[in-house]
MARMIVO-980844 format. One record per residue (C-alpha): z, y, x; residue in three letters; residue number from 0. Coordinates in nm, 4 decimals. Each point is the difference from the previous one (the first is absolute). Example, Ala and Ser with C-alpha at 12.3 -4.5 7.8 and 13.67 -1.06 7.14 Angstrom:
REM MARMIVO-980844
> c3, c2, c1, aa, i
> 0.7800, -0.4500, 1.2300, ALA, 0
> -0.0660, 0.3440, 0.1370, SER, 1
This chain:
REM MARMIVO-980844
> c3, c2, c1, aa, i
> -1.4572, 2.7306, 2.3979, MET, 0
> 0.3728, 0.0435, -0.0537, ASN, 1
> -0.0544, 0.0636, -0.3723, ASP, 2
> -0.2059, -0.3168, -0.0305, ALA, 3
> 0.2662, -0.2048, 0.1803, MET, 4
> 0.2767, 0.1432, -0.2155, SER, 5
> -0.1963, -0.0830, -0.3153, ARG, 6
> -0.0672, -0.3507, 0.1285, TYR, 7
> 0.3689, -0.0540, 0.0716, ARG, 8
> 0.0949, 0.1372, -0.3407, ALA, 9
> -0.2400, -0.2365, -0.1750, ILE, 10
> 0.0927, -0.3088, 0.2011, THR, 11
> 0.3684, 0.0882, -0.0230, GLY, 12
> -0.0037, -0.0131, -0.3803, HIS, 13
> 0.1982, -0.2971, -0.1263, ARG, 14
> -0.2904, -0.1258, -0.2167, LEU, 15
> -0.2770, 0.0370, 0.2584, PHE, 16
> 0.0393, -0.3288, 0.1838, TRP, 17
> 0.0594, -0.2215, -0.3069, PRO, 18
> -0.3000, 0.1615, -0.1718, ALA, 19
> -0.2076, -0.0396, 0.3180, ALA, 20
> 0.0877, -0.3691, 0.0229, VAL, 21
> -0.0937, -0.0513, -0.3659, LEU, 22
> -0.3317, 0.1803, 0.0571, PHE, 23
> -0.0789, -0.2125, 0.3077, VAL, 24
> 0.0762, -0.3213, -0.1901, MET, 25
> -0.2278, 0.1016, -0.2869, LEU, 26
> -0.2739, 0.0998, 0.2430, ALA, 27
> 0.0289, -0.3295, 0.1900, ALA, 28
> -0.0257, -0.1963, -0.3245, ASN, 29
> -0.3022, 0.2038, -0.1042, THR, 30
> -0.1732, -0.0741, 0.3309, ILE, 31
> 0.0799, -0.3703, -0.0298, TYR, 32
> -0.1004, -0.0129, -0.3668, ARG, 33
> -0.2193, 0.2959, -0.1089, PRO, 34
> 0.0846, -0.0426, -0.3684, GLY, 35
> 0.3751, 0.0198, 0.0581, PHE, 36
> 0.0400, 0.3482, -0.1550, LEU, 37
> -0.2483, -0.0505, -0.2833, SER, 38
> 0.1305, 0.0588, -0.3529, ILE, 39
> -0.1859, -0.0893, -0.3188, GLU, 40
> 0.0593, 0.0549, -0.3705, LEU, 41
> -0.0068, -0.3058, -0.2282, LYS, 42
> 0.0950, -0.0003, -0.3672, ASP, 43
> 0.1741, 0.3352, 0.0435, GLY, 44
> 0.2133, -0.1208, 0.2933, HIS, 45
> -0.0279, 0.0819, 0.3693, LEU, 46
> -0.0244, -0.2950, 0.2380, TYR, 47
> -0.0182, -0.0235, 0.3769, GLY, 48
> 0.2052, -0.0694, 0.3097, THR, 49
> 0.1614, 0.3480, 0.0086, PRO, 50
> 0.1099, -0.0446, -0.3616, ILE, 51
> 0.1401, -0.3437, 0.0817, ASP, 52
> 0.1947, 0.1442, 0.2945, ILE, 53
> 0.1548, 0.2658, -0.2229, LEU, 54
> 0.0828, -0.2515, -0.2738, ARG, 55
> 0.1472, -0.2608, 0.2316, LEU, 56
> 0.2015, 0.2578, 0.1938, SER, 57
> 0.1668, 0.1320, -0.3191, ALA, 58
> 0.2912, -0.2527, 0.0044, PRO, 59
> 0.0600, 0.0650, 0.3699, LEU, 60
> -0.0039, 0.3769, -0.0586, ILE, 61
> 0.2651, -0.0388, -0.2698, LEU, 62
> 0.2262, -0.2141, 0.2174, VAL, 63
> -0.0543, 0.2290, 0.3003, ALA, 64
> 0.0939, 0.3106, -0.2001, LEU, 65
> 0.3400, -0.1454, -0.0820, GLY, 66
> 0.0370, -0.1297, 0.3545, MET, 67
> -0.0690, 0.3508, 0.1333, THR, 68
> 0.2988, 0.1429, -0.1851, LEU, 69
> 0.2265, -0.2833, 0.1125, VAL, 70
> -0.1073, 0.0291, 0.3645, ILE, 71
> 0.0434, 0.3784, -0.0085, SER, 72
> 0.3677, -0.0538, -0.0865, THR, 73
> 0.0356, -0.2108, 0.3152, GLY, 74
> -0.0150, -0.3321, -0.1821, GLY, 75
> -0.2473, -0.2819, -0.0615, ILE, 76
> -0.0841, -0.2119, -0.3049, ASP, 77
> -0.1081, -0.3557, 0.0763, LEU, 78
> 0.0381, -0.1137, -0.3615, SER, 79
> -0.3048, 0.1747, -0.1502, VAL, 80
> -0.2158, -0.3134, 0.0238, GLY, 81
> 0.2577, -0.2042, -0.1906, SER, 82
> 0.0320, 0.2778, -0.2563, LEU, 83
> -0.3772, -0.0146, -0.0541, CYS, 84
> 0.0306, -0.3750, -0.0628, ALA, 85
> 0.2977, 0.0408, -0.2344, ILE, 86
> -0.1586, 0.2731, -0.2119, SER, 87
> -0.3281, -0.1858, -0.0297, GLY, 88
> 0.1783, -0.3272, -0.0807, ALA, 89
> 0.2124, 0.1544, -0.2772, ILE, 90
> -0.2960, 0.1768, -0.1590, ALA, 91
> -0.2312, -0.3025, 0.0105, CYS, 92
> 0.2696, -0.2421, -0.1137, MET, 93
> 0.0843, 0.2121, -0.3045, TYR, 94
> -0.3666, 0.0495, -0.0924, ILE, 95
> -0.0800, -0.3717, 0.0401, SER, 96
> 0.2643, -0.0939, -0.2576, LYS, 97
> -0.1361, 0.2325, -0.2704, GLN, 98
> -0.2455, -0.1204, -0.2668, PRO, 99
> -0.2135, 0.3154, 0.0332, ASP, 100
> -0.0275, 0.0720, 0.3719, GLN, 101
> -0.2480, 0.2855, -0.0518, SER, 102
> 0.2424, 0.1984, -0.2145, SER, 103
> 0.0694, 0.3410, 0.1504, LEU, 104
> 0.3603, -0.0128, -0.1180, GLY, 105
> 0.0539, -0.3306, 0.1796, VAL, 106
> -0.1397, 0.1396, 0.3267, VAL, 107
> 0.2073, 0.3190, -0.0233, VAL, 108
> 0.3148, -0.2054, -0.0650, THR, 109
> -0.0773, -0.2253, 0.2974, ALA, 110
> -0.0553, 0.2992, 0.2281, LEU, 111
> 0.3234, 0.1638, -0.1185, ALA, 112
> 0.2024, -0.3165, 0.0591, MET, 113
> -0.1454, -0.0503, 0.3478, ALA, 114
> 0.0495, 0.3635, 0.0932, MET, 115
> 0.3611, -0.0095, -0.1201, GLY, 116
> 0.0821, -0.3031, 0.2118, VAL, 117
> -0.1717, 0.1588, 0.3018, SER, 118
> 0.2003, 0.3202, -0.0379, LEU, 119
> 0.3214, -0.2008, -0.0150, VAL, 120
> -0.0955, -0.1826, 0.3201, LEU, 121
> -0.0926, 0.3281, 0.1661, GLY, 122
> 0.3386, 0.1363, -0.1026, ALA, 123
> 0.1555, -0.3092, 0.1557, TRP, 124
> -0.1659, 0.0834, 0.3299, ASN, 125
> 0.1189, 0.3587, -0.0320, GLY, 126
> 0.3583, -0.1066, -0.0602, VAL, 127
> 0.0001, -0.2355, 0.2983, LEU, 128
> -0.1333, 0.2726, 0.2313, VAL, 129
> 0.1457, 0.3239, -0.1363, ALA, 130
> 0.3327, -0.1148, -0.1435, VAL, 131
> 0.1055, -0.3104, 0.1914, ILE, 132
> -0.1629, 0.1135, 0.3231, GLY, 133
> -0.1964, -0.3106, 0.0950, ILE, 134
> -0.2846, 0.0533, 0.2431, GLN, 135
> -0.3240, 0.0545, -0.1981, PRO, 136
> -0.1913, -0.2757, 0.1782, ILE, 137
> 0.2731, -0.2524, -0.0856, ILE, 138
> 0.0581, 0.1232, -0.3557, ALA, 139
> -0.3673, -0.0175, -0.0936, THR, 140
> -0.0533, -0.3253, 0.1916, LEU, 141
> 0.2458, -0.1591, -0.2447, ILE, 142
> -0.2181, 0.0914, -0.2968, LEU, 143
> -0.3159, -0.0818, 0.1931, MET, 144
> 0.1116, -0.3634, 0.0297, VAL, 145
> 0.1926, -0.0350, -0.3266, ALA, 146
> -0.2599, 0.1939, -0.1986, GLY, 147
> -0.2762, -0.2383, 0.0953, ARG, 148
> 0.2161, -0.2860, -0.1235, GLY, 149
> 0.0748, 0.1923, -0.3200, LEU, 150
> -0.3716, 0.0406, -0.0641, ALA, 151
> -0.0429, -0.3747, 0.0468, GLN, 152
> 0.2804, -0.0637, -0.2494, LEU, 153
> -0.1605, 0.2316, -0.2555, ILE, 154
> -0.3332, -0.1790, 0.0264, THR, 155
> 0.1701, -0.3412, 0.0353, GLU, 156
> -0.1993, -0.0594, 0.3161, GLY, 157
> -0.3281, 0.0164, -0.1895, GLN, 158
> -0.2913, 0.2426, -0.0018, ILE, 159
> 0.0219, 0.1807, -0.3334, ILE, 160
> -0.3428, 0.0838, -0.1409, THR, 161
> -0.0584, 0.2416, -0.2876, ILE, 162
> -0.2925, 0.1211, -0.2073, ASN, 163
> 0.0859, 0.3585, -0.0819, SER, 164
> -0.2644, 0.2707, 0.0123, GLU, 165
> 0.2483, 0.2946, -0.0089, PRO, 166
> 0.1921, -0.1455, 0.2935, TYR, 167
> -0.3187, -0.0880, 0.1866, ARG, 168
> -0.1122, 0.3616, -0.0330, ALA, 169
> 0.2848, 0.1099, 0.2291, ILE, 170
> -0.1762, -0.1595, 0.2942, GLY, 171
> -0.3627, -0.0318, -0.1075, LEU, 172
> -0.0438, 0.2563, -0.2768, GLY, 173
> -0.2168, 0.3122, 0.0291, HIS, 174
> 0.0350, 0.3623, -0.1046, ALA, 175
> -0.2542, 0.2745, 0.0618, LEU, 176
> -0.2244, -0.2515, 0.1851, THR, 177
> 0.2770, -0.0735, 0.2556, LEU, 178
> 0.2557, -0.2841, 0.0130, PRO, 179
> 0.3182, 0.0803, -0.1883, LEU, 180
> 0.2094, -0.1097, 0.2995, ALA, 181
> -0.1288, 0.3013, 0.1964, ILE, 182
> 0.1247, 0.2396, -0.2676, PHE, 183
> 0.3388, -0.1750, -0.0164, ILE, 184
> 0.0457, 0.0321, 0.3768, ALA, 185
> -0.1200, 0.3609, -0.0110, LEU, 186
> 0.2403, 0.0835, -0.2828, ALA, 187
> 0.2906, -0.1574, 0.1910, ALA, 188
> -0.0908, 0.1929, 0.3152, ALA, 189
> -0.0206, 0.3288, -0.1893, LEU, 190
> 0.3296, -0.0700, -0.1764, LEU, 191
> 0.1830, -0.0790, 0.3252, VAL, 192
> -0.1580, 0.3029, 0.1684, ALA, 193
> 0.1011, 0.2266, -0.2879, ALA, 194
> 0.3640, -0.1111, 0.0154, PHE, 195
> 0.0242, 0.0101, 0.3790, THR, 196
> -0.2116, 0.3048, 0.0862, ARG, 197
> 0.0392, 0.2238, -0.3046, ARG, 198
> 0.3761, -0.0442, -0.0201, THR, 199
> 0.2816, -0.0158, 0.2536, ALA, 200
> 0.0105, -0.3797, -0.0160, LEU, 201
> -0.2388, -0.0482, 0.2899, GLY, 202
> 0.1940, 0.2317, 0.2290, MET, 203
> 0.3242, -0.1701, -0.0973, ILE, 204
> -0.1464, -0.3451, 0.0794, ILE, 205
> -0.1228, 0.1228, 0.3372, GLU, 206
> 0.3380, 0.1559, 0.0803, SER, 207
> 0.1816, -0.3227, -0.0827, VAL, 208
> -0.2360, -0.1981, 0.2208, GLY, 209
> 0.0083, 0.2546, 0.2809, GLY, 210
> 0.3795, 0.0355, 0.0168, ASN, 211
> 0.2053, -0.1559, -0.2753, SER, 212
> 0.3302, 0.1353, 0.1352, MET, 213
> -0.1271, 0.3579, 0.0100, ALA, 214
> -0.1453, -0.0348, -0.3501, SER, 215
> 0.3366, -0.1205, -0.1313, ARG, 216
> 0.1748, 0.2932, 0.1657, LEU, 217
> -0.2562, 0.2276, -0.1677, ALA, 218
> 0.1049, -0.1321, -0.3409, GLY, 219
> -0.2795, -0.2539, -0.0560, ILE, 220
> 0.1117, -0.3281, -0.1475, ARG, 221
> -0.2056, -0.2193, 0.2279, SER, 222
> 0.1108, -0.3207, -0.1711, GLY, 223
> -0.1648, 0.1043, -0.3261, ARG, 224
> -0.3195, 0.0969, 0.1802, VAL, 225
> -0.0201, -0.3345, 0.1790, ILE, 226
> 0.0747, -0.1833, -0.3262, PHE, 227
> -0.2805, 0.1901, -0.1764, LEU, 228
> -0.2482, -0.0815, 0.2779, ALA, 229
> 0.0541, -0.3753, -0.0404, TYR, 230
> -0.0329, 0.0237, -0.3786, VAL, 231
> -0.3301, 0.1877, 0.0322, ILE, 232
> -0.1212, -0.2581, 0.2517, SER, 233
> 0.0806, -0.2786, -0.2464, ALA, 234
> -0.1858, 0.1781, -0.2804, ALA, 235
> -0.3101, 0.0402, 0.2191, CYS, 236
> 0.0162, -0.3665, 0.1008, ALA, 237
> 0.0271, -0.1053, -0.3651, ALA, 238
> -0.3199, 0.1851, -0.0948, VAL, 239
> -0.1725, -0.1501, 0.3040, ALA, 240
> 0.1090, -0.3441, -0.1199, GLY, 241
> -0.1596, 0.0673, -0.3378, PHE, 242
> -0.3278, 0.0828, 0.1749, MET, 243
> 0.0092, -0.3064, 0.2255, MET, 244
> 0.0577, -0.2413, -0.2857, THR, 245
> -0.2421, 0.1804, -0.2325, ALA, 246
> -0.2794, -0.0417, 0.2572, ASN, 247
> 0.0155, -0.3785, -0.0361, VAL, 248
> 0.1613, -0.0230, -0.3487, SER, 249
> 0.2711, -0.2225, 0.1413, SER, 250
> 0.3345, 0.0109, 0.1792, ALA, 251
> 0.0845, -0.2115, 0.3040, ASP, 252
> 0.3570, 0.0649, 0.1089, GLY, 253
> -0.0729, -0.1276, 0.3479, ASN, 254
> -0.3159, 0.2010, 0.0724, ALA, 255
> 0.0149, 0.3317, -0.1882, VAL, 256
> 0.0878, 0.2830, 0.2358, GLY, 257
> 0.0389, -0.2305, 0.2988, LEU, 258
> 0.0384, 0.2122, 0.3184, TRP, 259
> -0.0927, 0.3187, -0.1855, VAL, 260
> 0.3175, 0.1572, 0.1404, GLU, 261
> -0.1445, -0.0261, 0.3517, LEU, 262
> -0.3270, 0.1635, -0.1020, ASP, 263
> 0.1961, 0.2753, -0.1751, ALA, 264
> 0.2077, 0.0686, 0.3114, ILE, 265
> -0.3176, 0.0109, 0.2077, LEU, 266
> -0.1599, 0.2443, -0.2448, ALA, 267
> 0.3026, 0.2285, 0.0199, VAL, 268
> 0.0061, -0.0080, 0.3803, VAL, 269
> -0.3755, 0.0539, 0.0317, ILE, 270
> 0.0376, 0.2952, -0.2349, GLY, 271
> 0.2350, 0.1733, 0.2430, GLY, 272
> 0.3448, -0.0639, -0.1505, THR, 273
> 0.2580, -0.0987, 0.2592, SER, 274
> 0.2034, -0.3168, -0.0490, LEU, 275
> 0.3013, 0.1982, 0.1201, ALA, 276
> -0.0059, 0.2036, -0.3215, GLY, 277
> -0.0469, 0.3674, -0.0667, GLY, 278
> -0.3335, 0.1581, -0.0874, ARG, 279
> -0.2423, -0.2039, -0.2071, PHE, 280
> -0.3684, 0.0434, -0.0817, PHE, 281
> -0.1286, -0.1433, -0.3271, LEU, 282
> -0.3622, 0.0844, 0.0715, SER, 283
> 0.0223, -0.1769, 0.3346, GLY, 284
> 0.1474, -0.3061, -0.1718, THR, 285
> -0.2951, -0.0151, -0.2396, ILE, 286
> -0.2473, 0.0218, 0.2886, ILE, 287
> 0.1964, -0.2719, 0.1811, GLY, 288
> -0.0281, -0.2290, -0.3033, ALA, 289
> -0.3756, 0.0652, -0.0171, LEU, 290
> -0.0305, -0.0843, 0.3709, ILE, 291
> 0.1770, -0.3331, -0.0482, ILE, 292
> -0.2138, -0.0947, -0.3011, GLN, 293
> -0.3173, 0.1092, 0.1790, THR, 294
> 0.1038, -0.2133, 0.2946, LEU, 295
> 0.0506, -0.2996, -0.2298, THR, 296
> -0.3418, 0.0588, -0.1561, THR, 297
> -0.1510, 0.0275, 0.3481, THR, 298
> 0.1462, -0.3360, 0.0979, VAL, 299
> -0.1613, -0.1630, -0.3015, TYR, 300
> -0.3311, 0.1847, 0.0406, ALA, 301
> -0.0381, -0.1014, 0.3654, MET, 302
> 0.0769, -0.3662, -0.0753, ASP, 303
> 0.2895, -0.0077, 0.2442, ILE, 304
> 0.1695, -0.3383, -0.0085, SER, 305
> 0.3417, -0.0213, -0.1686, PRO, 306
> 0.1516, -0.1193, 0.3279, GLN, 307
> -0.0884, 0.3245, 0.1764, THR, 308
> 0.0100, 0.2491, -0.2906, SER, 309
> 0.3721, 0.0706, 0.0343, LEU, 310
> -0.0349, 0.0522, 0.3750, LEU, 311
> -0.2950, 0.2333, -0.0592, PHE, 312
> 0.1983, 0.2032, -0.2519, LYS, 313
> 0.2987, 0.0193, 0.2354, ALA, 314
> -0.2144, 0.1306, 0.2871, VAL, 315
> -0.1586, 0.2655, -0.2212, VAL, 316
> 0.3375, 0.1120, -0.1397, VAL, 317
> 0.1460, 0.0280, 0.3521, ILE, 318
> -0.3005, 0.2066, 0.1084, ALA, 319
> 0.0384, 0.2291, -0.3033, VAL, 320
> 0.3704, 0.0548, 0.0677, CYS, 321
> -0.0642, 0.0738, 0.3678, LEU, 322
> -0.2828, 0.2420, -0.0741, ILE, 323
> 0.2088, 0.2085, -0.2365, GLN, 324
> 0.3194, -0.0126, 0.2094, ALA, 325
> 0.0505, 0.3475, 0.1582, PRO, 326
> 0.1846, -0.1437, 0.3012, ALA, 327
> -0.2836, -0.2418, 0.0786, PHE, 328
> -0.2665, 0.2698, -0.0348, ARG, 329
> 0.2027, 0.2399, 0.2155, ALA, 330
> 0.0471, -0.2602, 0.2721, ARG, 331
> -0.3687, -0.0948, -0.0086, PHE, 332
> -0.1152, 0.3628, 0.0197, SER, 333
> 0.2504, 0.0693, 0.2800, ARG, 334
> -0.1336, -0.2934, 0.1983, ARG, 335
> -0.3536, 0.1289, -0.0367, ARG, 336
> 0.1102, 0.3487, 0.0977, ARG, 337
> 0.1846, -0.1229, 0.3090, ASN, 338
> -0.2791, -0.2240, 0.1247, SER, 339
> -0.1060, 0.1101, 0.3531, PRO, 340
> -0.3314, 0.1825, 0.0236, PRO, 341
> -0.2826, -0.1771, 0.1790, PRO, 342
> -0.0042, 0.0560, 0.3759, ALA, 343
> -0.2629, 0.2514, 0.1130, PRO, 344
> -0.2986, -0.1426, 0.1766, VAL, 345
> -0.0197, 0.1269, 0.3583, ALA, 346
> -0.3246, 0.1668, 0.0980, ASP, 347
> -0.1975, -0.1806, 0.2618, LYS, 348
> -0.0309, 0.1949, 0.3281, PRO, 349
> -0.3387, 0.1519, 0.0443, LYS, 350
> -0.2068, -0.1565, 0.2725, GLU, 351
> -0.0983, 0.2408, 0.2727, GLN, 352
> -0.3676, 0.0150, 0.0648, VAL, 353
> -0.0692, -0.0137, 0.3793, PRO, 354
> -0.1776, 0.3089, 0.1322, ALA, 355
């Protein structure tokens, strides 16, 4: 009995158990509501189905959340990722729209390079404001969040820029090995970030800066450079996500692309187990958190929940997920159950004496 309880506590105490359990419950509930929810079929050499759509649509959020994870682990926050998505998509689509041959691979590569370069410069701007000047991260990135959205509008001149470029469209809707190309791009980014943070000392350095920046400086770590690098990586991830978002619709709308994606990214990071106070981070948990948010969005659409109540429904589910995986909440709930008074014993009725 004790061995079984210890195994149960070890399993439920794992940082990925509760996010994975919530994702499983959501998929099961959707399958019960709509039996064909998990069905996948092969058409023209491509896989189609709701699970494939969830993976494809969650790819931009996974990219943004990966960069957000590194920033949050340093003790900061990046509210400008949505604007960076809009800026990168606007620059790429604007450049492609002005070319005579929009389907030229060289044109698309040039557009992507220009947009990525501008995004890296803006990420470096955030890093300088936070790491060098010392502005609070929420204020420093709020500046670019507001100004960046206006910059995207200036690039597109307040219009929706439409393009007809198959190479660019493939970023969001292309296929490789029967799966959407966006899934492989997100997977490659996740593996690249994991390789640099878990196979080298970079991850430990980031966690030390977020856990105690003063102690890390006394240990010889240049925390300013680490924080600067985290914001640059976050900008690069947001730029690629912006390419995907605009490639999905072959157009760039500076006012709509990446709108509120920073909030979903923060939620994905928190659901994945990374603390907003900084310190240890969990990339795998962040990916599961992004899948939960996209599955929740798909659930809202599948159940025909009205737009007026969809945001409230999502908020209630997210609160429930955060409470379920919070160790303090689970400990308090289990303690309350343990301390509940036992039921009062039922007194035996006195036996009636039979008269002689």
